[in-house]
C-alpha positions in Angstrom: 8.6 -7.6 -6.0 11.7 -7.5 -3.9 13.2 -10.9 -4.6 12.0 -14.3 -5.7 12.6 -17.4 -3.5 12.3 -20.2 -6.0 12.1 -23.8 -4.8 11.2 -25.7 -8.0 13.6 -27.7 -9.9 15.0 -26.1 -13.0 16.2 -27.8 -16.1 19.8 -29.0 -15.9 20.2 -28.1 -19.5 19.6 -24.5 -18.7 22.6 -24.4 -16.3 25.9 -23.3 -17.6 28.8 -25.6 -17.0 30.7 -22.9 -15.1 27.9 -22.7 -12.5 28.5 -26.3 -11.4 32.2 -25.8 -10.6 34.1 -24.2 -7.8 34.6 -20.5 -8.1 38.2 -19.4 -8.0 39.3 -16.9 -5.4 40.3 -14.5 -8.2 36.8 -14.7 -9.7 35.1 -14.1 -6.4 37.4 -11.3 -5.4 37.0 -9.6 -8.8 33.2 -9.8 -8.6 33.1 -8.5 -5.1 35.3 -5.6 -6.0 33.1 -4.7 -8.9 29.9 -5.0 -6.8 31.4 -2.9 -4.1 32.6 -0.1 -6.4 29.4 -0.1 -8.5 27.3 0.2 -5.3 29.5 3.0 -4.0 29.2 4.9 -7.3 25.4 4.6 -7.3 25.3 6.1 -3.8 27.8 8.9 -3.8 28.3 9.9 -7.5 24.9 11.6 -7.8 26.4 14.9 -9.1 29.1 14.2 -11.8 27.9 14.1 -15.4 29.6 13.6 -18.7 27.8 15.1 -21.8 24.6 15.2 -19.7 24.8 11.5 -18.7 25.4 10.6 -15.0 28.8 9.1 -14.4 27.1 6.4 -12.3 25.0 5.3 -15.3 28.1 5.1 -17.5 29.8 3.0 -14.8 26.8 0.7 -14.6 26.8 0.1 -18.4 30.5 -0.5 -18.3 30.2 -3.0 -15.5 27.4 -4.9 -17.3 29.5 -5.1 -20.4 32.4 -6.3 -18.3 30.2 -8.9 -16.6 29.0 -10.2 -20.0 32.6 -10.5 -21.2 34.1 -12.1 -18.1 31.1 -14.2 -16.9 29.0 -14.7 -20.0 27.2 -17.9 -18.7 26.3 -16.2 -15.5 25.1 -13.1 -17.2 22.9 -15.1 -19.6 21.4 -17.1 -16.7 20.7 -13.9 -14.8 19.0 -12.5 -17.8 16.7 -15.5 -18.0 16.0 -15.5 -14.3 15.1 -11.8 -14.2 12.7 -11.8 -17.1 9.7 -10.9 -14.9 11.3 -7.8 -13.5 12.7 -6.9 -17.0 9.3 -7.4 -18.5 7.9 -5.0 -15.8 10.5 -2.4 -16.6 9.8 -2.7 -20.3 6.1 -2.6 -19.9 6.2 0.5 -17.6 8.5 2.2 -20.2 6.1 1.6 -23.0 3.1 2.7 -20.8 5.0 5.8 -19.7 5.9 6.7 -23.3 2.3 6.3 -24.5 0.9 8.4 -21.7 3.6 11.1 -22.1 2.9 11.4 -25.9 -0.8 11.8 -25.1 0.0 14.6 -22.8 2.2 16.3 -25.3 5.4 15.9 -23.3 8.7 16.7 -25.2 10.0 13.4 -26.7 13.6 14.2 -25.7 12.6 14.6 -22.0 10.5 11.4 -22.2 13.4 9.3 -23.7 15.7 10.7 -21.1 13.4 9.4 -18.4 13.2 6.0 -20.0 17.0 5.8 -20.2 17.5 7.0 -16.6 14.8 4.9 -15.0 13.8 1.9 -16.9 16.9 1.1 -18.9 19.2 1.9 -16.0 17.1 -0.4 -13.8 17.7 -3.3 -16.2 21.4 -2.5 -16.4 22.0 -2.3 -12.7 19.9 -5.3 -12.0 21.6 -7.6 -14.4 25.1 -6.3 -13.5 24.6 -6.7 -9.8 22.9 -10.0 -10.1 25.7 -11.5 -12.2 28.3 -10.2 -9.8 26.3 -11.5 -6.8 26.1 -15.0 -8.4 29.9 -15.1 -8.7 31.0 -13.7 -5.3 28.0 -14.9 -3.2 25.4 -13.5 -0.9 27.6 -12.9 2.1 30.1 -10.9 0.2 27.3 -8.8 -1.3 25.9 -8.2 2.2 29.3 -7.1 3.5 29.5 -4.6 0.6 26.0 -3.3 1.2 26.4 -2.9 5.0 29.9 -1.4 4.8 29.0 1.2 2.1 25.7 2.2 3.5 27.0 1.9 7.1 29.8 4.4 6.1 27.4 7.0 4.8 25.2 6.5 7.9 28.2 7.0 10.1 29.0 10.3 8.4 25.3 11.2 9.1 25.8 10.5 12.8 28.8 12.8 12.8 26.8 15.4 11.0 24.1 15.1 13.6 26.7 15.9 16.2 27.7 19.0 14.2 31.2 17.7 13.1 32.3 20.2 10.5 34.5 17.7 8.7 31.5 15.4 8.0 29.6 18.3 6.4 32.6 19.4 4.4 33.0 15.8 3.0 29.3 15.8 2.0 29.6 19.2 0.3 32.6 18.0 -1.7 30.5 15.4 -3.4 28.0 17.9 -4.8 25.1 20.2 -3.8 22.4 19.3 -1.4 18.9 18.5 -2.6 17.1 21.8 -3.4 14.7 21.5 -0.4 17.5 20.6 2.0 19.9 23.4 1.1 19.4 25.8 3.9 21.3 26.4 7.2 18.5 25.3 9.4 17.6 22.2 7.5 21.3 21.2 7.2 21.7 21.2 11.0 18.6 19.0 11.4 18.8 16.7 8.4 22.1 14.9 8.0 22.5 13.3 4.6 25.7 11.2 5.2 27.3 10.7 1.8 24.0 10.3 0.1 22.1 12.9 -2.0 19.5 13.7 0.6 18.3 12.5 4.0 15.4 10.7 2.3 17.8 8.8 0.0 19.9 8.0 3.1 17.0 6.6 5.0 15.8 4.6 2.1 19.3 3.1 1.7 19.5 2.3 5.4 16.1 0.4 5.1 17.5 -1.6 2.1 20.7 -2.4 4.0 18.8 -3.8 7.0 16.3 -5.6 4.8 19.0 -7.3 2.7 21.1 -8.2 5.7 18.2 -9.7 7.7 16.8 -11.5 4.7 20.1 -13.2 3.8 20.9 -14.1 7.4 17.4 -15.5 8.0 17.6 -17.5 4.8 20.9 -19.0 5.6 19.8 -19.9 9.1 16.7 -21.7 7.8 18.9 -23.5 5.2 21.6 -24.7 7.6 19.7 -25.2 10.9 16.1 -25.7 9.6 14.8 -23.4 12.4 12.9 -20.1 12.5 13.6 -18.8 16.0 14.0 -15.1 16.7 17.5 -14.1 15.9 19.4 -11.8 18.4 21.7 -10.7 15.6 18.8 -9.3 13.6 17.5 -7.5 16.6 21.0 -5.9 17.2 21.0 -4.9 13.5 17.6 -3.3 14.0 19.0 -1.3 16.9 21.7 0.0 14.7 19.0 0.7 12.1 17.1 2.9 14.5 20.2 4.9 15.5 21.1 5.7 11.9 17.5 6.6 11.0 17.5 8.9 14.0 20.6 10.6 12.6 18.9 11.1 9.2 15.9 12.8 10.9 13.5 10.6 9.0 10.5 9.3 10.8 8.9 6.9 8.4 11.6 4.1 8.6 11.5 4.3 12.4 7.7 3.6 12.2 8.4 0.8 9.7 11.0 -0.6 12.0 8.6 -0.8 14.9 6.0 -2.4 12.7 8.5 -5.0 11.6 9.6 -5.7 15.2 6.0 -6.5 16.2 5.4 -8.6 13.1 8.7 -10.4 13.6 7.9 -11.2 17.3 4.5 -12.5 16.3 5.8 -14.6 13.5 8.6 -16.1 15.6 6.3 -16.6 18.6 9.1 -15.3 20.8 8.2 -14.4 24.4 11.6 -12.8 25.1 11.4 -10.6 22.0 7.9 -9.4 23.1 9.3 -8.5 26.5 12.2 -6.8 24.9 9.9 -4.7 22.7 7.9 -3.5 25.7 11.0 -3.0 27.8 12.8 -1.2 25.0 9.9 1.3 24.5 9.9 2.0 28.3 13.6 2.5 28.3 13.5 4.8 25.3 10.8 6.8 27.0 12.9 7.3 30.2 16.3 7.8 28.6 15.2 10.0 25.6 15.3 13.4 27.4 18.9 12.7 28.4 19.9 11.8 24.9 18.3 14.9 23.5 20.2 17.1 26.0 23.5 15.5 25.0 22.9 15.9 21.3 21.0 19.2 21.0 18.9 21.6 22.9 15.5 20.9 21.2 13.7 17.7 20.4 15.0 16.0 17.2 12.8 16.1 14.1 11.9 12.4 14.5 10.1 13.2 17.7 7.9 15.9 16.3 4.6 14.9 14.7 2.8 18.2 14.4 5.2 20.1 12.2 4.5 21.3 8.6 6.2 18.3 7.0 3.9 15.9 8.9 0.8 18.0 8.2 1.7 18.3 4.5 1.2 14.5 4.1 -2.5 15.1 4.2 -2.2 17.9 1.6 -0.1 15.6 -0.7 -2.6 12.8 -0.4 -5.6 15.0 -1.1 -3.8 16.8 -4.0 -2.6 13.5 -5.5 -6.0 12.0 -5.5 -7.5 15.1 -7.1 -4.8 15.0 -9.8 -5.6 11.4 -10.6 -9.4 12.0 -10.7 -8.8 14.9 -13.1 -6.7 12.8 -15.5 -7.1 9.0 -14.8 -5.0 8.3 -18.0 -2.0 9.7 -16.2 0.4 12.6 -16.9 3.4 10.7 -18.2 7.1 10.3 -17.3 7.6 14.1 -17.0 4.9 14.4 -14.3 5.6 17.3 -12.0 2.8 18.1 -9.5 4.5 21.4 -8.5 3.5 22.8 -12.0 -0.2 21.9 -11.6 -1.2 23.3 -8.3 -2.7 26.7 -9.3 -6.1 25.2 -10.4 -6.4 23.3 -7.2 -5.3 26.1 -4.9 -8.8 27.3 -4.0 -9.3 23.8 -2.4 -5.9 23.6 -0.8 -4.9 27.0 0.6 -7.0 26.6 3.8 -5.2 23.3 4.7 -2.2 23.4 7.1 1.1 23.3 5.2 -0.7 23.7 1.9 2.3 25.5 0.4 4.1 22.2 0.3 2.1 21.3 -2.9 3.7 24.3 -4.6 7.3 23.2 -4.1 7.4 19.5 -3.4 6.5 16.2 -5.2 3.7 14.2 -3.7 5.7 12.3 -1.1 3.7 9.2 -1.8 5.2 6.4 -3.9 1.8 4.9 -4.9 0.1 8.2 -5.8 3.2 9.3 -7.7 3.3 6.1 -9.8 -0.5 6.2 -10.3 -0.4 9.8 -11.6 2.7 9.1 -13.8 1.5 6.0 -15.5 -2.2 6.4 -15.2 -4.9 3.8 -14.7 -3.1 1.6 -17.2 -0.6 0.7 -14.4 -3.2 -1.7 -13.0 -2.4 -3.9 -16.0 0.8 -4.8 -14.3 -0.8 -5.8 -11.0 -0.8 -9.5 -11.8 3.0 -9.3 -12.6 3.7 -7.4 -9.4 1.7 -9.9 -7.3 3.6 -12.8 -8.8 6.9 -11.1 -8.0 5.7 -10.4 -4.4 4.7 -14.0 -4.0 8.1 -15.1 -5.1 9.6 -12.8 -2.5 8.1 -15.2 0.1 9.5 -14.8 3.6 12.0 -12.1 2.5 9.2 -9.5 2.2 8.9 -9.2 6.0 12.4 -7.7 6.4 11.5 -4.9 3.9 8.5 -3.6 5.9 10.6 -0.5 7.0 11.4 0.1 3.3 7.7 -0.2 2.3 6.7 2.3 5.0 9.5 4.6 4.0 8.5 4.8 0.3 4.9 5.2 1.3 5.7 8.7 2.6 8.5 9.8 0.3 9.6 10.1 -3.3 11.5 6.9 -3.8 10.8 3.3 -4.7 11.1 0.7 -7.5 11.3 2.5 -10.8 11.2 5.8 -9.0 14.4 7.4 -7.6 15.8 4.1 -6.3 18.6 2.1 -7.9 20.0 0.7 -4.7 17.0 -1.7 -4.3 18.4 -3.9 -7.1 21.7 -4.4 -5.2 19.7 -5.8 -2.3 17.7 -8.0 -4.7 20.9 -9.3 -6.2 22.3 -10.1 -2.7 19.3 -12.0 -1.6 19.1 -13.9 -4.9 22.6 -15.2 -4.3 21.7 -16.7 -0.9 21.3 -20.5 -0.7 17.8 -21.8 -1.4 16.2 -23.6 1.5 15.9 -27.3 1.4 12.4 -28.6 0.6 11.7 -31.6 2.9 9.2 -32.9 0.4 11.8 -33.1 -2.4 14.0 -36.2 -2.5 17.6 -35.6 -1.7 19.7 -35.3 -4.9 16.7 -34.3 -7.1 18.3 -30.9 -7.8 21.6 -30.0 -9.2 23.9 -28.2 -6.7 27.2 -26.5 -6.8 29.7 -25.7 -4.1 29.5 -22.2 -2.7 32.8 -21.1 -1.1 33.2 -17.8 0.8 35.7 -16.9 3.5 36.5 -20.6 4.1 32.9 -21.6 4.6 31.5 -24.4 2.5 27.8 -24.5 1.8 25.6 -26.4 -0.7 23.4 -24.1 -2.8 20.8 -25.5 -5.3 21.4 -24.2 -8.8 17.9 -22.8 -8.9 18.8 -20.0 -6.6 17.8 -16.7 -8.1 14.9 -14.4 -8.7 12.5 -13.5 -11.4 12.3 -17.0 -12.6 12.1 -20.7 -11.6 
C-alpha cells in the first residue's frame, strides 16, 4: 500500500502535453518550496488551530488548490493515478460512518474524524504527489531527509539534556498527554514532532523513502541490485536517531530490514558487517551509556511496564473485537471501555495501561474501529501492496513501528503520503522485455542531472 511501481504502458492520450516537455527551473523550484513547506507544516504545526480546524489542514487544502491552479494537468493525472488509494480512503470513510451511526456516536464527532482523517489524506496525497511530479524524486527526498533530519537532530540534543532544544519544542505546543512529565521528558525526546512515537514513525518514513528512491534509481541507471553502502550508512543514522527518540520498535524493524536486505542482495560483506556491528555495539554500548546518562536508555530495557503492557493491549484489543465484531466506529476510544474487562485484566502486569492508553497496535485499532467490514478492503490493499513491489522492503522498520504504536495509514499518520509521493516521482525501471521506444518518455532534470523517465511513473494506477 506504500507506493505502486507500475511498468505497463499507459495510453499516450492520457498524458498531458506539459508532462512531455522540460520543466522550467522556476516550476521545479516553486514545487520544491511548496513540498518542503507543506511537509514542515504537517510535522511541526500540530498545535495551532483556527476555528477548531488545524492550521496544517488549512495549508494542505490551500496547497492543493494552488497545485490545481498552477499545474492543472499534473494534478488531474495524479488524481487518476491515485484512484486506488482514494477509493480506499472513501470506502473506509463510508464504513466508518456506518459503524459509528450503529454505535450511536455523535454525528458531529464522526464527521470531524472523516474530515481530519480520510479527506485530509486525499488532500495531502494529491497535493504532495502533484508537487513531486513537477520537482522530481530527488528534490522530494532532500526535503524529507532535511526536515525529518532536523527534528531528529533536535531530539539528539534533547537526549543530551540541552535546554535550548527542549525550549524550542515547548514553544511549538504542549507535549502529548502521556509524555508530559519531568521523568518522561528526560527519557523520551520528541525533536520538533508531537511525540517520540510520531518522531520515530517519521524517521522510519524518511529512511524508507530515501532508500527506496536511491535503490530505484540505481536499478534504472546501472541495472544492478548489489548491496548499497550509502543505504547502510543511512541505516546507521536511522539507528542513532531512533535511539534518541527512545523508541524500540523501529530499531527492531531496522535489524529485520538489515537481515532481509543482506539475504536479498546475497552480500557476504554485508552479512559480516551485520555480525561485526552487533559485536561492536555489545562491547561499546556500556561506554556510550556512561557518556550520555547514568542508567541504561529506554531502548535497552525490555522488562518495563511499557513492554509488558503490549500483552495487555493485545489481549484487551482481541476481547473488544470479539465483544463487538461490527466495530465501534470512528470515535473508538478503548480507554472508555475497560471497566467491564477489568476483572480479567487487573492481574496482568501493567494492566493499568488499558485505562489510559490506546491499544498501541495498528491492526487491532483499525479492526475495532471499522469492524469486520474492513476485510472487504483486503483485495484493494493487496493490490496496492503488490504495486509497491521492491519498495516495500525499505518500509519494514515502518511496518514494525506501527505494529506496536498508534500510527499508520489512515490513523495518525499524514507524513506517509509525502514518502509515497517522493517514490512515485522516481524513474520507472526499464523493462528488458519491452522494446525500446515503446513507451512515451520525458526529460527529467534536477540539479544538472539528466535522466529519462517513462511517463507511466506514478502510483495507484497503471
